[in-house]
N, C-alpha and C positions, 0 to 999 in steps of 0.2 A: 337304585333299579331301572332308574330312566338312563343314565350312562351305560350300565350293563346293556340292555337292548339295543342302544343306539349301536354300542360296539358290535353286538349279533347281528345286526344290520348291514353295517360296514365289512365286516367280516365276511358276510356272505354274498357282496358285492366282489371282495378281493378274490372270494373263491371261485364267481363268475369268471373275473381277469385271468386267473389262473388256468381255469379250463380253455378261455378265449387265446391264452398264450401259448398253449399246447397246438390248437389248430393251426394258430401263426407259424409256429415253430416247423409244422409239418411243409407249408405252403414255402417257406423259406428254405427250406432243405432241397426241397423241389426245384426251387429257381438258381439252388447253387450249382446243380447238373451240369449245365452248358459251361458256367465258369471253372470249375474244379474237375469234374470229369472228363469234361474234353479239352483241356486246357486252354480255353477262352478267359483268361486271367481277367480280362477288362472288364468282362460280364461280372465279375464277384463284387463290385462297391456297392451295384444298383438295389439289390434286395438287402444289403445291409443299411443304405440310407434310407431304404423306404421303411425299415423296422423303427428310426428314431423318432418318427411322431406317436408310437406306440408308448416307448419307453418314457417322451417326456409327458405325456399324459399321466402316466403312473408317476412320474416326480412332482407333478403339481399336485397329486392326489395323497401324497405322503408329505406335505409340508412344503411346497413349492421348494424342492431340491435344485442346486445350481444343475446349470447343464455342464458337463464337464469337456465336452468337445475342443478338441484344437480348432484355430481359426482355419480356414481355409485359405490355400495358397493363392497368390495373387497371379495373374497372367504372365506367360513366361515373356522375358525383354529380350532382344536381339543384342548379341555383342558387337565389337567395332566392324567384325568383318561380315556383319548380317545374319550370323549362325545363330543358333539356340542352344544356349548349354543346358542339360541336366546331368548333375553328377560328373561323369568324366566321360560323357559321350555330347558331340555334338549333332544339332538337326539343322536341317534347310528349311524347315517347317516349323511353326510354333503348336502343330497338331501333336504331335508325339512328347514333347516335354508335357504339356498342359496335361493329357492322358496320364503318362506314368507319374505326373506331380499328383493328380488327383487320386490315383491308384494307390500311392505311398500315404496320401493324407487318411484315406479311409482305413486301409489294412494296417499302418504303422499308429493307428492312435489308440493308445491304451483303453479309452473308453468304449472304443468299439467292440472289443472283447469282451468286456464287461457287460453291454448290453447283451451281446451272444450267450455269454454264461447266465444271465439272468434270465432269460428266454428258457435256457434247458434246467434249472434247477426250479423255476417258480412255480412250473406245476404241481411238484410236489411239497414245496416251502409253503405257495400261496393256498394249494387245498388244507394243508395241515393247521397253520397259524390262522388262515382267515376262515375255512369254512370249517373248522374242526369243533369250535366251539358251539358254533349253530348244530353241528351233527349230535352233539351232546344232548343239547336241548331237545332236538327232534327223537333221539332214540328214548328221552327221560320221558318224553309226552305218550309215546309209542307203548312203553312200561308201565306207564302209570294207569294204565286202563285196563291192566291185570287185576289179579287178587292176590291179596297177603303180602308178605313181605316183598315183592314185585313193585308195590306202590310207592315203598321208601325207597327204594332203588332208583325207580324212575323220578322220584321228586329232589334225589340229590345229584342224579344227573343233570336236572334242568337247572338246580341252582350252580351246580359245578361249571354248566356251559355258560350260565349269566358271569358269575365270577371270574372268571379267567379270558373273556373274551376281550375286556380292556389291555390286559397284559399280553394277551397273543395278538393283539391287533399293533400295540407299541412292538412288540418284538419283530411282526412283519416290517412293520417301518423303519425300524432300523436296520434291519437286514437289507430293505430297499433301497435305503439311503446310502449304505456301505457299497452295495453293488452298481449303483446308478449316480452315485456321486461324484466329485470330483476326487483325484487323492493327487498325491505329492509323490509318491514312487508306487511302483509296482513290485507286488511281494515275489519270492522266489518261485514259487508256484506257477503266478500268473505268467513270468517272464520264461518261465520253460513252458508253457503250452502256447504261449506266444510265438516262441522260436520253431516249435515244431511244426505249427500251424504255416508259417512264413514258409518254411522249408517245403512243405507239401506242396503250397502253391507255388514255388519255385521249381520244383519237380515237375509238377502239371502243366506248366507253361512249357518246360523241356520237353514234355513227351508232345505238346502241339506243335513245338519247332520241329519234331523229328519226323511228323507228317509232312512239314515242309520241304526237310530235307530228301525224303523220299522223292518229292514231285521234281526238286530238282535233279536228283539222279535222271529221273527219266527223259528233263529236259537235255542234261549234258548227252546222254545216250544218244538223243534224238539230233544234238548238235553233231556228233562225232559220225553219224550216220548220213547228214548231208555232207559232211566234210569228205567222204569215202567217195561219193559221187560229182565232188567237185565243187559244192556250195561253201566256199569259205568264208563268208563273212558272217556265220553265226557263232564260229570260236571265239572271235573276241568278246561279243557282245554276253555269252553265255558265260566265259570265263569271269567276265567285269561282275555278270550277278552273282556269281559264285562265292566270287572275293568278298563282295559284299557281305552276303550271309555268314561266312566263315569268319568275316571280323565282328559282327555282332555276337557270334558265339563265344571268341577269343574273351570279348569284352564282359559277357555273362559269367564266365568260367571265372574269371580275376574278381567280378564282385559278388558272387554267389558262391562259389568255391575256394576263392582264396589262391586259385593256382594262376598263376602269371605268365601269359602265353605271349610272346612277340610275334611281332609279324614278320614271316619267312620269304615273302617277295623280292625278288633282285628289282632293282632301282631301275624304272624305262629307262632306255639308252636316249641321248639327245639324236635330234637329225643328222645323219650323216654329212658331211661336208659334200660341196657340188662338185664334181669332175671337172676337169678344163674343156671336158666335150660338153658341158652342162647338162649332164644327168648325174643320178644318185645311184648309187650302189647298196644294195642291201641283199648280205649272202652272194650268191653267184647272178643276181638279175639284176638289171638297170632299170630305173624308172625316171620317166620326164618330169611328171608333176609332184609337187610337194606333199598333196594328199594321197596318193597311191603308194609313195615311199613311205608317210609313215603308217597307212593302214598294214603295209607289207612289213614294217619292220617291228610295229606292235605284234603281228602275228607271232614273228619270230621270238619275240621275247617271251611272250605268253606260252609258246607251243615249247622251247626248250627251257623254261624253267620248272625244276622238278617239284617246288611247292604246288602248281598247277595238276599235276598228276596226284600228289597226294591228298588234294582238295575234292579231286573227282573220286578217290577210294574211301574217303571220307564220306560223302554223301552216299555213297552205297552201301556203308556200314556202319553208319551211327543208326538208320532206321532199326537195327538189329540190337546191337551193342547196345546205343543209349538208351532205345525203347525198352528192351530187359533191367536196364537198371531201374528207370523210372517206374516200372510195373513192378519192382521188388519193393517198393515203398508206396508212392502214391498210387499206385493200381491195386495195392493191397488195402488201404484205407478205403478206397473209392470201391471196392469189390465188397468187402467187408461190412462196409454200411449200405450200400445202395442194393446188394446183391442177397445179403444173408439178414443184416439186422434190421432193415427199413422193413422186408415183406413178414418176418416174424413179430415186428412189433405193430404192422397194421393187421395181422392174423389175432394176434392177441388182443387188439382195440375191437375185433368183430367184424374187420372190415372184409366185406365179401369178395371174393376173386381177387387177391393178392399176388402180384406178380411171382411166378414160379421161377427164380433165378437160379436156384440150386436144388439139389435132391432133398435138402433139408427142410425143404419150404412148408414139408407137411408135417414137423415136427417145429414147431417154433419157439420152444422154448433152447432146444440144443441150438436152431440157428442162430437165436440171440446171442448165446455164448459164443458162438463160434464168428461170429460178425464182432463183439467185441475185443477176441483175442485179435482178430486179422486187423482190426483198425490198430489198436496198442503196440502191435509187433510191427506195423508199418509205419507208426509215428517214432517208435525208436530207431528204427532203422533209416529214416528219412535223413539224417545228417550225415551220415557215413554214405548212403547211397548219392548225395548231392556232393561229396568230395571225390567220391571213386567217377563220378560223371566227369567231373574236371579234369580229373586226372587222364582219364579214355579220351575226352578232347584233346590235350595235349600229345596224345600219342601220336597223332596225324596231323594235327594243326601247328604245332610247335616247328619250329627250324630245327632242322638236323645240327650237327656237330660241325659239318662242314658248311653247311650255309651260314652257320654263326661265324666261322672261321673267315668265309669270304668275305659275308658282312662288315665283318670287323678291320679285314684289311681292307676293304673299299674306305671304312671312314678313317684308318689314319691315313690312307693316301691323302683324302680330302682334306684332312685337318693338316698334314705335312705342307701341302700345298698352299694353305690359307695360310699359315705359319712362313712359308717362304715368301708369298706376297706380300705379308706381314713388315716382315722383315726388309725385304727391299725397299717398301714405300717407307719405312721408317729411316731408311739410310739416304734414299731421295730426300727425306725431308731435311734429315741432318745435313745432306751437302748442301740443299736448297739455302738453309737459315745462315751456315757460315758462309756461304758464296755472296749472298745477297747483305749479310749482316758483319759479323767480326772479321771476314776474312776483307771486304771493301776498306772497313776502318782501319785495318793492320797494313795495307796497302797506302793507304793515304797516310798513316803515320811514318812508312818509309819513304813515301815522297817527302814528306814533312821535315824528316831528318837530313835529306840532301839538299832541300832548300836551306836548312839551317849551317850546314856544312859550310854553304857560298855566302850566307850573309854575315856569319857568325864575327867576321873580321870589318868587312864592310859597312854592316848596319845592324849593330847590336840590338838595337831596340824593334826592329822587326823580327829579327832572329828570336829575341825573347818572346815576343807575342805567337812565334808559330811554335815554339816550345809548349805555351801554356795552350795552344790547340791542339798539339798531338798529346799531351797528358790527357785533354779532355776525350779525345779521340780513343785514347787507351783504357779509360775509365769505362767509356762506353763499351768498349768491346768485348772487357772484361765482364762487364752486366748482362750483355747478350752471351756469353759463354754460360754464365750461370744461368742464365734462363734455360738455355739449351741443354745443359745437365741435367736441370731440376726437371725439364722434360722428359728427359730418358730415366732419370732415378732420380726422384725427389731427395737430398739430403735426409729431412725428418723421417722417410721410408725407411732408410737405410740405419739410421740412429736408433729410431723408437718403435718401429715394428708398424704393422698395417694395421692396427686398431687406431693406435695413437696419430699416426699419418692421416688415418680419415677424420679423426676427429680435428685437427688442425683444418683440414679442408672444407668442412663443416662450419667452422669458423669463418671462414671467408665466403662462405656460399651467400649468394643473394637471397636465399629462400631459409628460413630459420631450420634447421636440422637438429635432431638429436642422435646421439650414438650410445646403442645399449649392447649389452654382451661383451665377451672379451674372449681371449685363447689362453690356452695354457702355456704356452710356446710361440716361436717363432715359424713362419712360413716360409719355404724353400725361398730365393730370391726371386725367380722367373716369374712364379705362381704370385708372389706379393705383388709385383708391379703390373701384373697382368690385371688381379680383381682391383688394384687401387686405381687404376685407371678406367676400368669398368663402373666403379662405385662413382668416379668422377663425371664420366657419360652419363649416368642416371643422375645425378645432381642437376648438370646442366640441361639436361631433359627436362626434369622436372620445374626447372625455372623458365627456360626458352618456350615450351610446348606447353605444358599443363596447367600453366597459371595457378602453382600451388601457394598453398601458404605456410604448409609445413612439411619438413619430412622427415619419415623414422628410418635408421638404419640399424641392423641388428648383425653380429656375428655370432657363429656357434661352429664348433667343429665335432663332430659324432661321426662313429664308426669309418675313421679314415676321410672323411668328404667335409671339406670346408664350405661353408654356407654363408652367402651373404645376402640379406633382404633389404631392398629400398623401398618404402612405400611412401605415396605421397598423396594429397588431399586434393588432386587436381580435376580438369574436368575429363580425364582419362581418352579413351578410344584411340590410345597407340596400339598403331598397325606394325609388328616386327618385320612383313614382307616390304614395307615402306620406309620405315625409318632407317636414315642410315647408319646412324649413332646406333641402334640396337642392333643391327646386322655388326659393326664394328666389335661390338661386346662380343657378339658370339665367334667373330674371328679371332680375337683376343683370347677366348677361352678353350676353344678347341683343339689349339696345340697343345693345350694339357689334358684333353677327353673332358673337358668343363663343359656345362650346359646352363641355358640362359633360359628361364622362363616368365613370358609378362602375360600378367593377368590384368585387362585394361577395359572393363565395359565402358560404356558410354554413361558420364556423368561421374566416374570415378568409384573410389580410387583405383590408382596403378600400383601393382605391385610387380616388382622385378627380383627375381630370385637367380643369384649367382650359385653353381654347387660345381667342385672344384676337388678332384680326389686328391688328397696330397697328405704327406705324414707332419706333425710338428715336431721340431727339435728344440731343445733348450737354447735360451737366449745367450748362453756362455759359450753354446758350441757353433763353431762356423764351418761352411764347405771346406774352406781351406786347411783348418784345422783338423777335419774330416780326412783331408787326401794326403796332407802330411803323415798322420796317424796309418794310413794305409800304407804309405809309398813306406815306412820304416819297418 
């Protein structure tokens, strides 16, 4: 009996918590308005974090349930170039990486949405399971004062309330622990709801950015108006601001919509050479100072770039087209909740003078149903709206086919120039090594043979000594020629292939190195040599500059791309813009349309990723046999 009465008291307290949580829910929904309704997503975490002390109190009341929240991320650290990285974006200040990391920490934690779900459901579940048995007892006491068989009904209700109170309290504890406790995995329904909510948050953020785009369109119009009256200085600054904004939108389109948009701008031309008269020519005009030359050259570059005008057209049209896509989903959810469901809910709960945002405000039941329909329809349409928003962004912000072709031609021209320079430098090195080494020794052998011919009859002993010296010089010349050939194409590379050649290279490395992975066939010889020497340069850098203790090398070939990854545990801080070895890797691979990516934060590790598009062929097939078969 005592146990049942204690459970009744605790149940009444749970019922009070349920009513209080309903009030807190309304307050938090109001606090969500600036973050979700106005697109200010950085305001969303604050009301969510303020909810956590309430849920922590509930956890302690249910048997000290462990807190399930993820650890807060540490402060952002600068990379080698002084910038701060978050995901695929670099920032000059730690402010935005810290804010974005905090936002993802709160909104990306599954425990956050379990807290929100508990707040939504507890006003019903808490009242039913917590205060339900007490309500039975109160109803029984009320009926027991009647006459006749109602006395028996009242006593039965009182007994039922006392008996079921402990079980109802345990059920509420179990449900609360399941909702607010840690979980290893998120259920499919929870994942579905979380995906829809994050999509709506992103759409709301894009809606806020359309307002920024509209303001940018106004600034662009003002800059053009000033340019028309002779104020030309506003055009480059306005274009730079527009390009920063559009670059952010391209990155968001890739991260949020899965639509990859390349940068369409032409490369900025270098400063023109000085004329014999000491002036610089930009178009049809001559300038004396380098400052004015750079300014007007930049103005010409921006003005004649078609991407500049496509950016301008995008700033004018995005507030309408992009805004319509946002309103189709996030707007429907916000209007359905704030404009229909919330006024109807307030009217149903007897709140005086609710905001009449719809004609249905006077019919709360119908308004509530309409609000639910709008919220569900908007949530279902959110992923499609986000995808279409990314595709719309690509319509004007992606490079045209002509721009892509022009960029490709410039890349090929640059890579061909790099390949020509590298080949010329290699030939000069070979010429220098031959001149300083083997050629000098062979000349000495020739002179020695002439002396031997003169001494062979008059001084045979001296002739024999010269023969021995000539033999030694010949052996040294052969050794130097072997080293020279090994520097052009090592024999182990020609005989055993790229992976085995790198394994042999790793055995001779001063830093312990391991080689993982393999290739199903042989790589074309030019690519094989370029990747081999690039990996060799990475090993040298790890031993010489990184002070590494171990190096791991991995090879793979997927989708027609050869990938080699070299990772060391050194001190990091490698800068591709400064290191000549890293620049040399890029020059080697650029001739084959290859790329070099270096990730080297201060403190390490350093990861160098080499990627070259190429096909593999059977080890039994050679290029000469392929040419013979084609000629036949």
